[in-house]
MDAnalysis code that builds the backbone (N, CA, C; Angstrom):
import MDAnalysis as mda
import numpy as np

u = mda.Universe.empty(150, n_residues=50, atom_resindex=np.repeat(np.arange(50), 3), trajectory=True)
u.add_TopologyAttr("name", ["N", "CA", "C"] * 50)
u.add_TopologyAttr("resid", np.arange(1, 51))
u.add_TopologyAttr("resname", ["MET", "ALA", "VAL", "ARG", "ALA", "GLY", "LEU", "ASP", "TYR", "ALA", "GLU", "GLY", "GLU", "CYS", "VAL", "ILE", "SER", "MET", "ASP", "THR", "ASP", "LEU", "GLN", "HIS", "THR", "PRO", "GLU", "LEU", "ILE", "ASN", "GLU", "VAL", "VAL", "GLU", "GLN", "CYS", "GLU", "GLY", "GLY", "TYR", "ASP", "ASN", "LYS", "GLN", "TRP", "ALA", "LYS", "PHE", "ARG", "LYS"])
u.atoms.positions = np.array([
    [107.774, 106.986, -38.283],
    [107.176, 107.541, -39.464],
    [105.670, 107.231, -39.508],
    [105.292, 106.039, -39.090],
    [103.882, 105.663, -39.105],
    [103.081, 106.486, -38.107],
    [103.674, 106.738, -36.929],
    [102.978, 107.549, -35.923],
    [102.753, 108.950, -36.462],
    [103.759, 109.522, -37.096],
    [103.634, 110.873, -37.658],
    [102.547, 110.906, -38.730],
    [102.495, 109.895, -39.561],
    [101.467, 109.828, -40.596],
    [100.080, 109.765, -39.966],
    [99.942, 109.000, -38.899],
    [98.669, 108.912, -38.202],
    [98.266, 110.240, -37.588],
    [99.220, 110.947, -36.984],
    [98.930, 112.248, -36.393],
    [98.549, 113.267, -37.466],
    [99.206, 113.208, -38.613],
    [98.865, 114.115, -39.717],
    [97.451, 113.866, -40.225],
    [97.008, 112.621, -40.192],
    [95.697, 112.233, -40.704],
    [94.582, 112.441, -39.680],
    [94.940, 112.462, -38.396],
    [93.950, 112.527, -37.310],
    [93.172, 113.835, -37.320],
    [91.936, 113.750, -36.896],
    [91.079, 114.922, -36.755],
    [90.549, 114.951, -35.330],
    [90.204, 116.134, -34.853],
    [89.650, 116.247, -33.518],
    [90.502, 117.145, -32.642],
    [90.034, 117.335, -31.441],
    [90.720, 118.222, -30.510],
    [91.771, 117.501, -29.679],
    [91.663, 116.201, -29.557],
    [92.582, 115.441, -28.718],
    [92.996, 114.172, -29.462],
    [94.298, 113.975, -29.595],
    [94.833, 112.779, -30.241],
    [95.697, 112.061, -29.218],
    [95.451, 110.775, -29.046],
    [96.192, 109.986, -28.068],
    [96.946, 108.886, -28.804],
    [98.237, 108.813, -28.542],
    [99.085, 107.777, -29.131],
    [99.718, 106.991, -27.990],
    [99.589, 105.677, -28.044],
    [100.163, 104.821, -27.003],
    [100.895, 103.656, -27.646],
    [101.971, 103.207, -26.988],
    [102.658, 102.002, -27.427],
    [101.789, 100.790, -27.112],
    [102.056, 99.709, -27.799],
    [101.265, 98.493, -27.578],
    [101.866, 97.581, -26.513],
    [102.953, 98.011, -25.870],
    [103.586, 97.160, -24.868],
    [102.904, 97.242, -23.505],
    [101.858, 98.063, -23.387],
    [101.080, 98.243, -22.163],
    [101.922, 98.737, -20.985],
    [103.034, 99.430, -21.288],
    [103.816, 100.061, -20.233],
    [102.943, 101.090, -19.518],
    [102.069, 101.726, -20.269],
    [101.067, 102.629, -19.721],
    [99.713, 102.029, -20.056],
    [98.904, 101.810, -19.060],
    [97.655, 101.080, -19.262],
    [96.607, 101.941, -19.966],
    [95.726, 101.319, -20.740],
    [94.658, 102.049, -21.420],
    [93.741, 102.810, -20.465],
    [93.701, 102.404, -19.207],
    [92.878, 103.119, -18.228],
    [93.335, 104.563, -18.044],
    [94.563, 104.869, -18.407],
    [95.074, 106.235, -18.295],
    [94.510, 107.173, -19.368],
    [93.842, 106.615, -20.369],
    [93.272, 107.440, -21.438],
    [92.287, 108.454, -20.862],
    [91.485, 108.048, -19.889],
    [90.526, 108.980, -19.275],
    [91.234, 110.187, -18.667],
    [92.371, 109.956, -18.011],
    [93.143, 111.052, -17.425],
    [93.633, 112.011, -18.509],
    [94.095, 111.457, -19.609],
    [94.594, 112.289, -20.708],
    [93.456, 113.120, -21.299],
    [92.301, 112.515, -21.502],
    [91.151, 113.239, -22.058],
    [90.733, 114.366, -21.110],
    [90.690, 114.091, -19.815],
    [90.335, 115.134, -18.838],
    [91.312, 116.293, -18.897],
    [92.597, 116.001, -19.014],
    [93.590, 117.072, -19.080],
    [93.487, 117.835, -20.390],
    [93.171, 117.143, -21.461],
    [92.963, 117.811, -22.746],
    [91.782, 118.770, -22.650],
    [90.712, 118.306, -22.051],
    [89.531, 119.155, -21.875],
    [89.800, 120.308, -20.916],
    [90.784, 120.131, -20.022],
    [91.144, 121.163, -19.060],
    [92.111, 122.206, -19.611],
    [92.493, 122.062, -20.874],
    [93.325, 123.077, -21.498],
    [94.770, 122.689, -21.753],
    [95.175, 121.487, -21.329],
    [96.544, 121.063, -21.606],
    [96.725, 120.823, -23.102],
    [97.871, 121.221, -23.631],
    [98.173, 120.994, -25.040],
    [98.944, 119.698, -25.264],
    [99.677, 119.271, -24.244],
    [100.555, 118.130, -24.417],
    [100.648, 117.361, -23.106],
    [100.554, 116.052, -23.200],
    [100.708, 115.183, -22.031],
    [101.680, 114.094, -22.432],
    [102.737, 113.927, -21.648],
    [103.705, 112.874, -21.931],
    [103.895, 112.033, -20.688],
    [104.102, 110.756, -20.900],
    [104.396, 109.850, -19.804],
    [105.854, 109.431, -19.904],
    [106.438, 109.216, -18.776],
    [107.788, 108.671, -18.729],
    [107.861, 107.672, -17.586],
    [108.530, 106.593, -17.813],
    [108.692, 105.587, -16.768],
    [110.188, 105.461, -16.481],
    [110.535, 105.592, -15.219],
    [111.941, 105.533, -14.824],
    [112.166, 104.329, -13.938],
    [113.304, 103.718, -14.100],
    [113.674, 102.606, -13.228],
    [114.327, 103.161, -11.985],
    [114.022, 102.551, -10.847],
    [114.617, 102.988, -9.572],
    [115.900, 102.255, -9.307],
])
């Protein structure tokens, strides 16, 4: 519910939401911004165990 409230309040062309467990490192934000600027509407990460 809090994430949805944040997204509803957010302004701008690109909104990035990340968990705080660092499963995905903050360094990946640049990749997401580049893809947003390249026309992608949605970027999702998934981590799978082998």
